[in-house]
N, C-alpha and C positions, 0 to 999 in steps of 0.2 A: 348774673345767674350762675350758680355752680351746680354741676350734676355729680353726685357722689354714688359710689357703689360699695359693696360689701357692707350692707346695712346690718348692724347689730345694735343700733340705738334707735331712738324715736324717728319715725318717718316724715314721706313723699310729699310727695308733692307738697310736704310742707308742714310738719304736722304732728300733733299729739293725738291721743285717742279721742273718740267721740265720748262726751261726758254725760253722765246721768245726774240726777238730783241727790244722789247719795253723798253724804258729807265727805267721804274719802275722795271720791272722784271730783267733787267740787274743789277740794283743796288742790288736787292735781291740776285742775283746770287753771286755777289762779297761778300756781307755780310755773306752768308752761307758758301762760300768757305773759307773765313778767319776764320770762326768758326769751321773748320775741318768737315764740313758736305759734304758728297759726293753727287754729282748731280744724281738724279734719274728721269727717265721718267715714268709717270704713264700710264698704258695701257688704262685707261679710256679716256685719253686726247691725247695720242701720239702713233704713230706707232712704236716708238723706245722703248716702254716699255716692261716689261716682265722679266723673270728670266734669260734670256740670254743676257741682255744688258751689255755693257762694264763695267759699275760700279760694277756689281756683280763680274766680273773677277778681278777688282781692289781690292775688298774686300777679295777675296780668296788669292790674292797675299800678301796683308797686313798681313793676318793671317799665311802665310807660311814662311818657312825658306829661300827659295831661295838657291843659286843665280839663276837669270833668264838669260838665254843666248840668243843671244849674249849680251855683256855688254856695247856696245857703246850707247851713249845717245845724244839726241838733246838738244840744249840750251833751258832754260825756256823762255816762252814768255808771255807778258801781253796782246797780241792780242786776240780778241774774234773770229778770223778766224782761222780755223784749219791749222797748219803748214804742210809742205810737208813730211808726215810720212807715209810710206807704211803700217806699222803695229806697232803702238805705244807700244803694249804689248810685242811682241817678241823682239823688239829693246831696251827694257828698257828705253824708252824715258821719259823725265821729265814731259811731258804733254801727255794727251790723249783726244780723242774726243768721245762724247756720241752719236753723230748723223752724223758725217762726216763734220760738219761745225763749231761746237763750239770747245773750247779748255779749258781744266781744268788741274791743276797740278796733277801729278801721284805720290802720296805719296809712293807707293810701290817701286819706283825707288831708294829710299834712304835706304841704309843698316840699318841705325839706326832706321828705322820705321818698319822693319820686326817684326813679332810677335806682332803687335800692337793690342790695344783693338779696337774692332768694336762694337758699340752700335746699336742694331737693334730693331725696333718697328715692330714686325712680323705681326700685324694685317693689317698694310698698310693703315689704314684709321682712322680718328677720330671716336671713337665708345663710346657713352655715354649711358649706360643702367641703368635703375633704380635698377636692382639687381646686378650690377657690374659684369655681365658675360663678357666673352671674345669672340670676333669674331674668326672665323677660321684663321689660320696662313697661310701666303703666302709661296710658296715653295723656295724662294730665300735663306732662312735660311738653308734648307737642302743641297743646293749646297756648302755652306760655311763649313758645317760639313763633308760632304762626300768627298769633293775635296781638302780641305786644308791639308797641310802636314808640321808638324805633326797635329794631332787632337788638336784643340784649347781648352783652358780652358773655360768652360761655366759657367756663373753665371746668374741665373734667377732673374728677378726683377719685382715687381708689384707696379705700381704707382696708387695712388687713391687721389682724391680731386681736380685734375685739372678741372674736369667737373663742380665743384662748382665755381671755379674762372673764367673759360672761357666756360660757357655752350653755346651750339649752339643755344639755344632759346633766348639768351640775346639780349636786344635792345640797343639803343643808350646810351652811346658811346660804340659801339660794339668792337672797337679796344683796349679798356682799360680793363685789368683784374679786377675782383671784389676783393676788399680788405677784410682782416680779414676772410679768408677762410682757413681751415686746409688742408694741402697737405701732404701725407705720401708717402715715398719711401722705400719699404721693399725689402731687399736683402735675397735671399736664399743662402744656402751653395753651394760652387763650385760643379758642377755635376761630378759624377764618370763617365767620358766620355767613358772610355774603356768598362765598363760593360754595358752601355746603348746604345752606338753607335758603339762599336768596331765590332760587327757582321755585322752591316749594311755597315760599311766602308770596311770590308773584301769582302762582296758581291759586292760592287761597284768596288773595285780593280779587282776582278775576271771578272766582266762585261767589264771593260775597256780592260783587256788583251784579252778577247774573241773577242771584237770588232776590236782590232788592228790586230789580227790573221785573222779575216774574211776579213778585207780590205787589208791585206798584207802589213801593215805598220811595218817597222823595227826600227823606232825611237820613243821614248816615246812622248806622247802628252805633249805639254807645259802646264804649270800651268794655269788652267782656260780654256783650249781649249777643245772643245767637237766636236765629229763627229755627224752626223745626227742621228745615232742610239742611241748615248748617250744623245741626246736631247729629242727625241720623242719616243724611243723604250719603249714598255710596261714595261719591267723589270726596266728600269731607272725611269719611272714614278712611279711605285709601291714603289721603294726604297725612292723616294722623299716624297711620301705620308706618309709612315711609319716613316721616320726620322722627318718630320714636326710634326706628331702626338706626338712623344716622346718628342720633344722640348716643345710642348704645355703642356704636362703633368707635366713637371718640373715647369713651371710658375704657373700652377694650384695648385701645392703643396704650393707655397708661398701664393697664394690667400687663400687657406684653413687654413694656419697657422694664418691668421688674424681673424678667426672665421666666415668667410663667408661660407654659405652652399654650398655643391657640386652642380654644375650645371648639367643640362641635357646633356648627352653625345652627343646628336645630335647638340649641339651648335658648336662642332668642325668641322662640315661638311659644305663645301661650298654650297651644295644643300639646306641646311636648310635656309640659308640667301637668296637664290634665290627664295624661296617661297614668298618673299615680292613682287614678280612681277618685272616689269622692272624699278621700282624706284631705282635710284642709290644713292641718297642723301636725306637728310631731316629727318623728323620724320617718323618712321616706325610703323607698326601696333602694335608691342609689347611695344611701348612707348619709344623705344631707338631712339637716334639721330645718324645719320651716315653722315660723310662728307669726301670727298677725301682730301688728304693732300694738 
């Protein structure tokens, strides 16, 4: 699993835009799917968005060893209408739906794709700041760390320069990147995951066990499956907050290694960005530009 910051290209947790039935967006859907980009709904635009959407489960399964039972699968389909599948994840189907009507290939159904690399843009938005600071990270990354089995190898990455080639303030021809701009992609060392996240994963596993006992469940939860308490319980939320904070710290180490000054710690908090008011996109008061993916 790689965590990338300085997002000026397609996002998070995994992801292209949520698509509609309009031909243009259908073409984009096909383009990104063949580019091994998993479909993600954005909460800003869709009721199907958020960290419990099916694509997050697909990512957790891609990172995990499996096998996922039962093992029967449905044939792959090129149709954009959802096939008759009761539960595409627990049936190990070759396709899955993100909203009940669309259909996408399910890469985790194939044994040779288990333990795959999942590249994540955790800011979840285009964010171009004059000081190259990082937005707060979304919680989807914490699900992949806490719920995948075994713990994924984590490599932090910091991307800089795309804001010069594709700045949000650019004019016509907006669809063309500006040439002769320097772009750097800096890789950190693989994270010592056990020392940084091991204790959080242990607490998560204890929480799962307590939840199962409380509900009287005697079968283990399927990979990526959560109960209501594991979704919205206070302890689960606090674990996701802390896990996401630790991930962001690893990306900040790469940023610091490039000679950039330390940022204000409040930059990591969602409430800091909400101080901009109800404005969701465009130029912010601090001089940064924000745009949904």
